[in-house]
C-alpha positions as CSV (number, residue, x, y, z in Angstrom):
1,X,167.9,225.1,114.6
2,X,167.5,225.4,110.9
3,X,167.7,221.6,110.5
4,X,164.9,221.1,113.1
5,X,162.8,223.7,111.3
6,X,163.3,221.9,108.0
7,X,162.4,218.6,109.5
8,X,159.3,220.0,111.1
9,X,158.2,221.4,107.8
10,X,158.8,218.1,106.2
11,X,156.4,216.4,108.5
12,X,153.6,218.6,107.1
13,X,154.2,217.7,103.5
14,X,156.9,216.1,101.4
15,X,158.0,216.7,97.9
16,X,157.5,213.6,95.6
17,X,160.1,213.5,92.9
18,X,160.0,211.5,89.7
19,X,157.4,211.3,86.9
20,X,153.7,210.7,87.7
21,X,152.0,207.7,86.1
22,X,150.0,208.5,83.0
23,X,147.9,206.1,80.9
24,X,149.9,205.0,77.9
25,X,148.3,205.9,74.5
26,X,148.5,203.9,71.3
27,X,146.9,204.4,67.9
28,X,144.1,202.0,67.3
29,X,141.9,201.4,64.2
30,X,138.2,202.4,64.4
31,X,136.9,199.0,63.5
32,X,137.8,195.4,62.7
33,X,138.3,194.2,59.2
34,X,135.7,191.7,60.2
35,X,134.0,188.9,58.3
36,X,130.4,187.8,58.4
37,X,130.8,185.9,61.6
38,X,130.9,189.1,63.8
39,X,129.0,192.2,64.5
40,X,131.6,195.0,64.6
41,X,129.5,197.7,66.3
42,X,127.9,195.9,69.2
43,X,129.9,195.6,72.4
44,X,131.5,192.2,72.8
45,X,129.6,189.7,75.0
46,X,132.5,188.4,77.1
47,X,130.8,187.3,80.3
48,X,130.4,183.5,80.6
49,X,131.0,183.2,76.8
50,X,131.4,179.4,76.9
51,X,127.8,179.0,78.0
52,X,126.7,180.2,74.5
53,X,128.0,176.9,73.2
54,X,125.0,175.3,74.9
55,X,126.6,172.4,76.6
56,X,125.9,171.9,80.3
57,X,128.8,169.5,80.8
58,X,131.2,172.0,79.4
59,X,129.8,174.6,81.9
60,X,130.4,172.1,84.7
61,X,134.0,171.4,83.7
62,X,134.8,175.1,83.5
63,X,133.6,175.6,87.0
64,X,135.6,172.7,88.2
65,X,138.7,173.9,86.4
66,X,138.4,177.4,88.0
67,X,138.4,175.7,91.4
68,X,141.1,173.1,90.8
69,X,143.5,174.2,88.0
70,X,147.0,174.4,89.3
71,X,148.1,177.3,87.1
72,X,145.2,179.3,88.5
73,X,146.2,178.2,92.0
74,X,149.7,179.5,91.3
75,X,148.3,182.8,90.1
76,X,146.2,183.1,93.2
77,X,149.3,182.6,95.4
78,X,151.1,185.3,93.4
79,X,148.3,187.7,94.3
80,X,148.7,186.9,98.0
81,X,152.4,187.5,97.7
82,X,151.8,190.9,95.9
83,X,149.3,192.0,98.5
84,X,151.7,191.0,101.4
85,X,154.5,192.9,99.6
86,X,152.3,196.0,99.3
87,X,151.5,195.9,103.0
88,X,155.2,195.5,103.8
89,X,156.0,198.5,101.6
90,X,153.3,200.6,103.2
91,X,154.9,199.9,106.6
92,X,158.0,202.0,105.5
93,X,155.9,205.1,105.8
94,X,155.2,204.6,109.5
95,X,157.3,204.9,112.6
96,X,158.9,201.7,114.0
97,X,159.5,200.8,117.6
98,X,161.3,197.9,119.3
99,X,161.3,196.9,122.9
100,X,164.2,195.3,124.7
101,X,164.8,193.8,128.1
102,X,167.7,192.1,130.0
103,X,168.3,190.5,133.4
104,X,171.8,189.7,134.8
105,X,172.9,188.2,138.1
106,X,176.5,188.5,139.2
107,X,178.7,187.7,142.2
108,X,181.7,189.8,143.4
109,X,183.6,189.4,146.7
110,X,180.9,187.2,148.0
111,X,178.1,189.6,147.2
112,X,175.4,188.6,144.8
113,X,173.6,191.3,142.9
114,X,170.9,191.5,140.2
115,X,170.4,194.0,137.5
116,X,167.3,194.5,135.3
117,X,167.1,196.6,132.2
118,X,164.3,197.6,129.9
119,X,164.0,200.0,127.0
120,X,162.2,201.2,123.9
121,X,163.9,202.2,120.6
122,X,161.9,204.2,118.1
123,X,162.7,205.6,114.6
124,X,160.9,207.2,111.8
125,X,162.4,207.8,108.4
126,X,161.0,211.1,107.0
127,X,160.0,210.6,103.4
128,X,161.3,214.0,102.4
129,X,161.3,213.5,98.6
130,X,158.7,210.7,98.3
131,X,160.9,207.8,97.7
132,X,158.9,205.5,100.0
133,X,155.6,206.9,98.5
134,X,156.9,205.9,95.1
135,X,157.8,202.5,96.4
136,X,154.2,202.1,97.7
137,X,152.9,203.3,94.4
138,X,155.0,200.7,92.5
139,X,153.9,197.9,94.9
140,X,150.3,198.9,94.4
141,X,150.7,198.6,90.6
142,X,152.5,195.3,91.2
143,X,149.4,194.1,93.0
144,X,147.3,195.1,90.1
145,X,149.6,193.2,87.8
146,X,149.3,190.1,89.9
147,X,145.5,190.3,89.6
148,X,145.8,190.6,85.9
149,X,148.0,187.6,85.8
150,X,145.3,185.6,87.5
151,X,142.8,186.8,84.9
152,X,145.2,185.9,82.1
153,X,145.6,182.4,83.7
154,X,141.8,182.0,83.9
155,X,141.4,183.2,80.3
156,X,143.9,180.7,79.0
157,X,142.6,177.9,81.2
158,X,139.0,178.3,80.2
159,X,139.9,178.5,76.6
160,X,141.9,175.3,76.9
161,X,139.1,173.5,78.6
162,X,136.6,174.6,75.9
163,X,138.9,173.8,73.1
164,X,139.8,170.3,74.4
165,X,136.1,169.6,75.2
166,X,135.1,170.5,71.6
167,X,138.0,168.4,70.2
168,X,137.0,165.4,72.3
169,X,133.4,165.6,71.1
170,X,134.7,165.8,67.6
171,X,136.8,162.7,68.0
172,X,133.7,160.9,69.3
173,X,131.7,161.9,66.2
174,X,134.6,160.9,63.9
175,X,134.9,157.5,65.6
176,X,131.2,156.9,65.3
177,X,131.3,157.8,61.6
178,X,134.3,155.6,60.9
179,X,132.5,152.6,62.6
180,X,129.3,153.2,60.6
181,X,131.2,153.6,57.4
182,X,133.3,150.4,58.1
183,X,130.1,148.5,58.8
184,X,128.6,149.7,55.5
185,X,131.7,148.8,53.7
186,X,131.6,145.3,55.2
187,X,128.1,145.0,53.8
188,X,129.3,146.1,50.4
189,X,132.1,143.5,50.6
190,X,129.6,140.8,51.4
191,X,127.4,141.8,48.5
192,X,130.4,141.8,46.2
193,X,131.4,138.4,47.3
194,X,127.9,137.1,46.6
195,X,128.0,138.6,43.2
196,X,131.5,137.1,42.6
197,X,130.2,133.7,43.5
198,X,127.3,134.3,41.1
199,X,129.7,135.4,38.4
200,X,128.7,139.1,38.5
201,X,132.0,140.5,40.0
202,X,135.7,139.7,39.9
203,X,138.0,138.5,42.6
204,X,139.7,141.9,42.5
205,X,136.4,143.6,43.3
206,X,136.0,141.4,46.4
207,X,139.6,142.1,47.6
208,X,139.2,145.8,47.0
209,X,135.9,145.9,48.9
210,X,137.4,144.0,51.9
211,X,140.6,146.2,51.8
212,X,138.6,149.4,51.9
213,X,136.6,148.2,54.9
214,X,139.9,147.2,56.7
215,X,141.5,150.6,55.8
216,X,138.6,152.5,57.4
217,X,138.7,150.3,60.5
218,X,142.5,150.9,60.7
219,X,141.9,154.6,61.3
220,X,139.7,154.0,64.4
221,X,142.6,153.2,66.8
222,X,144.4,156.4,66.0
223,X,141.2,158.4,66.6
224,X,140.6,156.5,69.9
225,X,144.1,157.3,71.0
226,X,143.7,161.0,70.1
227,X,140.4,161.1,72.0
228,X,141.9,159.5,75.1
229,X,144.7,162.1,75.1
230,X,142.2,164.9,74.9
231,X,140.2,163.6,77.8
232,X,143.4,163.2,79.8
233,X,144.3,166.8,79.1
234,X,140.8,167.9,80.2
235,X,141.2,166.0,83.5
236,X,144.6,167.6,84.2
237,X,143.1,171.1,83.4
238,X,140.6,170.5,86.1
239,X,143.4,169.6,88.6
240,X,142.7,165.9,88.6
241,X,144.5,162.7,87.5
242,X,144.4,162.0,83.8
243,X,141.8,159.3,83.9
244,X,139.3,161.2,86.2
245,X,136.9,162.2,83.4
246,X,137.0,159.0,81.3
247,X,133.6,157.8,82.6
248,X,131.9,161.2,82.5
249,X,133.0,161.8,78.9
250,X,132.2,158.2,77.7
251,X,128.7,159.0,76.5
252,X,129.0,160.8,73.1
253,X,127.5,164.2,72.7
254,X,127.2,166.5,69.6
255,X,130.0,168.9,68.8
256,X,129.0,172.2,70.5
257,X,127.8,174.8,68.0
258,X,128.2,178.5,68.9
259,X,125.5,181.1,68.4
260,X,126.5,183.3,65.5
261,X,127.2,186.0,64.6
262,X,129.3,187.2,67.5
263,X,129.5,190.8,68.8
264,X,133.2,191.8,68.6
265,X,133.0,195.4,69.7
266,X,135.6,197.9,68.5
267,X,139.5,197.6,68.8
268,X,139.6,200.0,71.7
269,X,137.7,197.4,73.8
270,X,140.7,195.2,74.1
271,X,142.5,197.9,76.2
272,X,140.0,197.2,79.1
273,X,139.1,193.6,78.3
274,X,142.4,191.8,77.6
275,X,144.2,190.9,80.8
276,X,147.6,190.7,79.1
277,X,147.2,194.3,77.9
278,X,146.1,195.4,81.3
279,X,149.0,193.5,82.9
280,X,151.4,195.3,80.6
281,X,149.8,198.6,81.5
282,X,150.2,197.9,85.2
283,X,153.8,196.8,84.7
284,X,154.5,200.1,82.9
285,X,152.9,202.1,85.7
286,X,155.0,200.2,88.3
287,X,158.2,200.9,86.3
288,X,157.3,204.6,86.1
289,X,156.8,204.8,89.9
290,X,160.2,203.2,90.4
291,X,161.9,206.1,88.7
292,X,160.8,208.4,91.4
293,X,162.0,205.9,94.0
294,X,165.5,205.8,92.5
295,X,165.4,209.6,92.0
296,X,164.6,210.2,95.7
297,X,167.8,208.2,96.7
298,X,169.8,211.1,95.2
299,X,168.5,213.6,97.7
300,X,169.2,213.9,101.5
301,X,167.3,211.6,103.8
302,X,166.3,212.3,107.4
303,X,165.1,210.3,110.4
304,X,163.9,210.9,113.8
305,X,165.2,208.5,116.4
306,X,164.6,208.1,120.1
307,X,165.5,205.8,123.0
308,X,164.2,205.4,126.5
309,X,166.0,203.0,128.9
310,X,165.5,202.1,132.6
311,X,167.7,200.1,135.0
312,X,166.9,198.7,138.4
313,X,168.1,196.2,141.0
314,X,164.7,194.6,141.2
315,X,162.2,193.9,138.5
316,X,159.6,195.9,140.4
317,X,161.9,198.9,140.5
318,X,161.7,199.4,136.7
319,X,159.8,202.5,136.0
320,X,159.7,203.9,139.6
321,X,162.8,203.5,141.7
322,X,165.1,203.0,138.8
323,X,167.3,205.2,136.8
324,X,165.7,206.4,133.5
325,X,167.6,207.8,130.5
326,X,166.3,209.0,127.2
327,X,167.8,210.2,123.9
328,X,165.9,211.9,121.1
329,X,167.0,213.7,117.9
330,X,167.0,213.9,114.2
331,X,169.7,212.6,111.8
332,X,170.4,213.6,108.3
333,X,172.2,211.7,105.5
334,X,173.4,213.5,102.4
335,X,174.8,211.6,99.4
336,X,178.0,213.4,98.4
337,X,180.0,211.1,96.2
338,X,179.1,207.7,95.0
339,X,180.8,207.4,91.6
340,X,177.6,208.2,89.7
341,X,175.8,205.1,91.0
342,X,172.7,206.8,92.0
343,X,172.4,208.7,88.7
344,X,173.0,205.4,86.9
345,X,170.3,203.8,89.0
346,X,167.8,206.4,87.8
347,X,168.8,205.8,84.2
348,X,168.3,202.0,84.8
349,X,164.7,202.6,85.9
350,X,164.0,204.9,83.1
351,X,165.2,202.3,80.6
352,X,163.1,199.7,82.3
353,X,160.1,202.1,82.0
354,X,160.7,202.5,78.3
355,X,160.9,198.7,77.9
356,X,157.6,198.3,79.7
357,X,156.0,200.8,77.4
358,X,157.3,198.9,74.4
359,X,156.0,195.7,75.9
360,X,152.6,197.4,76.3
361,X,152.6,198.4,72.7
362,X,153.5,194.9,71.7
363,X,150.7,193.5,73.8
364,X,148.2,195.7,72.1
365,X,149.4,194.8,68.6
366,X,149.4,191.1,69.5
367,X,145.8,191.5,70.8
368,X,144.7,193.2,67.6
369,X,146.4,190.5,65.6
370,X,144.7,187.7,67.6
371,X,141.3,189.2,67.1
372,X,141.7,189.8,63.4
373,X,143.0,186.3,62.8
374,X,140.2,184.7,64.8
375,X,137.6,186.7,63.0
376,X,138.9,185.7,59.6
377,X,139.4,182.1,60.6
378,X,135.8,181.8,61.9
379,X,134.3,183.6,58.9
380,X,136.1,181.5,56.4
381,X,135.5,178.2,58.2
382,X,131.8,178.9,58.2
383,X,131.9,179.2,54.4
384,X,133.9,176.0,54.2
385,X,131.5,174.1,56.5
386,X,128.6,175.1,54.3
387,X,130.3,173.7,51.2
388,X,131.3,170.5,53.0
389,X,127.7,170.0,54.2
390,X,126.5,170.4,50.6
391,X,129.1,167.9,49.4
392,X,128.3,165.4,52.1
393,X,124.6,165.5,51.1
394,X,125.4,165.0,47.4
395,X,127.9,162.2,48.1
396,X,125.3,160.6,50.3
397,X,122.7,160.6,47.5
398,X,125.4,159.3,45.0
399,X,126.3,156.5,47.4
400,X,122.7,155.4,47.8
401,X,122.1,155.3,44.0
402,X,125.4,153.6,43.3
403,X,124.7,150.8,45.9
404,X,121.2,150.3,44.5
405,X,122.4,150.1,40.9
406,X,125.3,147.8,41.9
407,X,123.0,145.4,43.7
408,X,120.7,145.4,40.6
409,X,123.7,144.7,38.3
410,X,123.4,148.1,36.5
411,X,126.7,149.6,37.5
412,X,130.2,148.5,38.3
413,X,131.9,148.1,41.7
414,X,134.1,151.0,40.9
415,X,131.1,153.4,41.1
416,X,130.3,152.0,44.6
417,X,133.9,152.2,45.7
418,X,134.2,155.9,44.6
419,X,130.9,156.9,46.1
420,X,131.7,155.3,49.5
421,X,135.2,156.9,49.7
422,X,133.9,160.3,48.7
423,X,131.0,160.2,51.2
424,X,133.3,159.1,54.1
425,X,135.9,161.8,53.2
426,X,133.3,164.6,53.0
427,X,131.5,163.5,56.2
428,X,134.7,163.3,58.2
429,X,135.8,166.7,56.9
430,X,132.4,168.2,57.8
431,X,132.8,167.0,61.4
432,X,136.4,168.5,61.5
433,X,135.0,171.7,60.2
434,X,132.3,171.9,62.9
435,X,135.1,171.3,65.5
436,X,137.1,174.1,63.8
437,X,134.1,176.5,64.0
438,X,133.7,175.9,67.7
439,X,137.5,176.2,68.2
440,X,137.6,179.4,66.3
441,X,134.8,180.7,68.4
442,X,136.8,179.9,71.5
443,X,139.9,181.6,70.0
444,X,137.9,184.7,69.2
445,X,136.5,185.0,72.7
446,X,140.0,184.5,74.1
447,X,141.4,187.2,71.8
448,X,138.6,189.6,72.8
449,X,139.6,189.0,76.5
450,X,136.6,187.0,77.6
451,X,137.1,185.1,80.8
452,X,135.8,184.3,84.2
453,X,133.6,187.1,85.5
454,X,132.7,185.6,88.9
455,X,134.3,186.3,92.2
456,X,137.7,184.6,92.8
457,X,138.9,184.1,96.3
458,X,142.7,184.3,96.2
459,X,143.1,184.2,100.0
460,X,142.9,180.5,100.3
461,X,146.3,178.6,100.3
462,X,147.0,175.4,98.4
463,X,146.1,172.3,100.4
464,X,148.3,169.3,100.1
465,X,146.6,165.9,100.1
466,X,149.3,163.2,100.4
467,X,147.1,160.7,98.7
468,X,146.0,162.8,95.7
469,X,148.8,165.4,95.4
470,X,148.4,169.2,95.6
471,X,145.1,170.7,94.6
472,X,143.4,174.0,95.4
473,X,140.7,174.0,98.1
474,X,137.3,173.9,96.5
475,X,135.5,177.2,96.9
């Protein structure tokens, strides 16, 4: 009688053992040690950050990559798995029932008889100490973690698309510069040969001029190969074959230039913006909930079970002219001795919780480091780019004067050679610096946690096209 009273009381409300989830706390600085490229106080502008590069084709490629990237498709499938696992765990809180039926036909002493049976079995595990509730709680946080993994995949993918796009435009600019420079150097070689034939230059001058032009031309194939590899990477990032974007990217465009300075917010913003930090927090919460699940296993468990069965000689007799039997009652299981396994299981979950907290702290520190590094890199690259632009202008003027004086016979070929080399080197470095500024801009937005802010439908499965390979259904 006392057991029935206890079970009835348990139906009204159960004790939930184990620690409750609390938001982890970490010490954060009040501001970034920022350079001139950022605004520390204004909140970061993370939504659609790549659009501030001002390149419509990049915007198109990002949209296509969101729909077709295979890493994103994998993350979406993980969300569906986590959601299904959550629903499965929720089912442990509810009663379960199973129906059964059987029909037999037998012959004995010449008599043929039939027997029909039907029944229903039902059970309900009473969650006396909240073990199942903790499991549901852990599964819910696991679902949150899967969603953050999708955001992290989107953050990485969009950053890779933007970085490779900027790099590809940089290679196009460098190839164009190399071709212009080589053509100019060929003209210089022709002028030098004419002067040699007129007695105003030496054979060494002619050979040097032609060698310099050939040296510049020799660098073009390497740049072409690097450009092709970058375009191939872009194609794969959008979920296509490597050569899919070759024609679309063929027409050169300027290297995208970000609008500066960039609002970077305060360090505390990364706790809500960075998906890897939020992922680590969700994993810490899930690990905390699992402690209660393991703790509940150390306490008694109770179930209500019941069975109804009916038998009849005819199928139509079931439920009216048949014999009906039923059984109902509670059952109780009490762990008495298990060699310390259940206590050890709790200690395992506690250690896993501690590891998750350390991983959370590490994620926060990594995020802070990423932002600080990106801020410094962007700030210093802007300074470097300004100096390179000034150098390129000066070398351009020097090259024009040197060529004019050489044609007039007022300077040596060495002056022209030096001026052309210096101009090409400074101009090429300036293009690389502009690429670096855009790349650092991408890195800063990734570090701040910028990513896709639109709706993502993770309910669609991967469609397999036998001709093209697997790709995600376009949304």
